[in-house]
C-alpha positions as CSV (number, residue, x, y, z in Angstrom):
1,M,79.0,114.4,100.3
2,K,81.9,112.4,98.6
3,I,85.7,114.6,98.3
4,I,87.8,113.7,95.6
5,G,91.8,114.1,96.3
6,L,94.1,114.6,93.7
7,D,97.9,114.2,93.1
8,V,98.2,116.0,89.9
9,G,101.9,115.2,88.1
10,S,103.1,116.4,84.7
11,K,102.1,113.0,82.7
12,T,99.2,111.4,85.6
13,I,96.6,112.4,87.9
14,G,96.0,110.3,91.0
15,V,92.4,110.0,92.2
16,A,91.1,109.2,95.3
17,V,87.7,109.5,97.0
18,S,86.4,109.7,100.4
19,D,83.2,107.7,101.9
20,P,80.0,109.6,102.2
21,L,81.1,110.6,105.6
22,G,84.7,111.9,104.8
23,L,86.3,109.5,107.0
24,T,88.3,107.4,104.7
25,A,89.9,107.7,101.5
26,Q,90.2,105.0,98.7
27,G,92.3,104.9,95.7
28,L,90.4,105.0,92.6
29,T,92.3,105.4,89.3
30,T,95.3,107.1,88.1
31,I,94.6,109.1,84.7
32,K,96.8,109.7,82.0
33,W,96.9,113.4,80.9
34,D,99.2,116.0,79.1
35,E,99.9,119.0,81.3
36,Q,100.6,121.2,77.7
37,D,96.7,120.6,77.2
38,V,95.2,121.6,80.8
39,T,92.1,120.0,79.6
40,S,92.9,116.6,78.7
41,A,91.5,115.1,82.0
42,D,88.1,116.9,82.2
43,A,86.2,114.3,80.4
44,Q,87.3,111.3,82.8
45,L,86.9,114.0,86.0
46,K,83.5,114.8,85.1
47,T,82.5,111.3,84.6
48,I,84.0,110.3,88.0
49,I,82.6,113.6,90.0
50,A,78.9,112.6,88.5
51,D,79.4,108.8,89.3
52,Q,81.1,109.4,93.0
53,V,78.6,112.8,93.8
54,I,81.5,114.6,94.6
55,G,81.3,118.2,96.1
56,K,84.6,118.9,97.3
57,A,88.1,118.6,95.6
58,V,91.5,118.6,97.7
59,I,94.7,118.7,95.3
60,G,97.9,118.4,96.3
61,L,100.1,121.2,96.8
62,P,103.9,120.2,96.5
63,K,106.2,122.5,98.8
64,H,109.8,122.4,99.1
65,M,110.8,121.2,102.2
66,N,111.5,125.1,103.1
67,G,107.9,125.5,102.9
68,T,108.5,127.3,99.6
69,I,106.4,126.9,96.7
70,G,108.5,125.9,93.5
71,E,107.4,125.1,89.7
72,R,105.6,122.2,90.4
73,G,103.7,123.9,93.2
74,E,102.6,126.8,90.6
75,A,101.5,124.0,88.3
76,S,99.2,122.8,90.6
77,K,97.9,125.9,91.7
78,K,97.1,126.7,88.0
79,Y,95.6,123.1,87.6
80,A,93.2,123.8,90.9
81,E,92.3,126.8,89.3
82,H,90.9,125.3,86.3
83,F,89.6,122.4,88.1
84,E,87.4,124.7,90.0
85,A,86.2,126.5,86.8
86,V,85.5,123.5,84.8
87,H,83.8,121.2,87.6
88,D,82.4,123.8,89.5
89,I,83.4,122.4,92.9
90,S,85.5,124.1,95.6
91,V,89.0,123.3,95.9
92,V,91.2,122.9,98.9
93,L,95.1,123.1,98.1
94,W,96.6,120.6,100.5
95,D,100.3,120.4,101.8
96,E,101.6,117.0,100.1
97,R,104.9,117.4,101.1
98,L,106.4,113.8,101.3
99,S,103.0,112.0,100.1
100,T,104.6,110.5,97.2
101,V,107.6,109.1,99.7
102,A,105.0,107.7,101.9
103,A,103.2,106.2,99.4
104,E,106.2,104.5,97.9
105,R,107.2,103.1,101.8
106,V,103.7,101.6,102.2
107,L,104.0,100.0,98.9
108,L,107.6,98.8,99.5
109,E,106.2,97.2,103.0
110,A,103.5,95.5,101.1
111,D,106.4,94.0,98.9
112,M,105.1,95.2,95.8
113,S,107.2,95.0,92.4
114,R,108.7,98.2,90.9
115,K,106.6,97.5,87.9
116,K,103.4,97.3,90.0
117,R,104.3,100.5,92.3
118,K,104.9,102.5,89.3
119,K,101.2,101.6,88.4
120,V,99.6,102.8,91.4
121,I,102.2,105.2,93.0
122,D,100.0,108.1,91.8
123,K,96.8,106.9,93.1
124,M,98.1,105.9,96.4
125,A,99.6,109.4,97.3
126,A,96.1,110.9,96.3
127,V,94.8,108.4,98.9
128,M,97.7,109.9,101.3
129,I,96.8,113.8,100.5
130,L,93.1,113.1,100.9
131,Q,93.4,110.9,104.0
132,T,95.8,113.4,105.6
133,Y,93.0,116.1,105.2
134,L,90.2,114.2,106.2
135,D,92.2,113.6,109.5
136,Q,92.7,117.2,110.1
137,K,89.7,118.5,109.2
138,P,87.4,119.8,112.0
């Protein structure tokens, strides 16, 4: 069973998937979506879930550095509820503090141009979220 990792932003959703053994995360794509229409990414995600044979989802939960949940965190929780209901897959909300910062650092170290970084940052953040989950699970 593969696991999908999602970095849900206000305009894009970064998508990563695990290998079948759940050891490594690979970036898959970035989906453009409209946060006001929570269903706008459903069709693309349904296709990915079917093609990749996904059995579980890990969705990044942005928290403030003091551990509290703000507006973006509440939006992620709401999206996780929607995702679970629509796709009938169990969801784990995973602390994603600094995942985008870490992804940006990796891409900078790879000497990637700003334009290219902008295109892949959400996908890379999804990889970071999923990989930290995979590394921590029993």
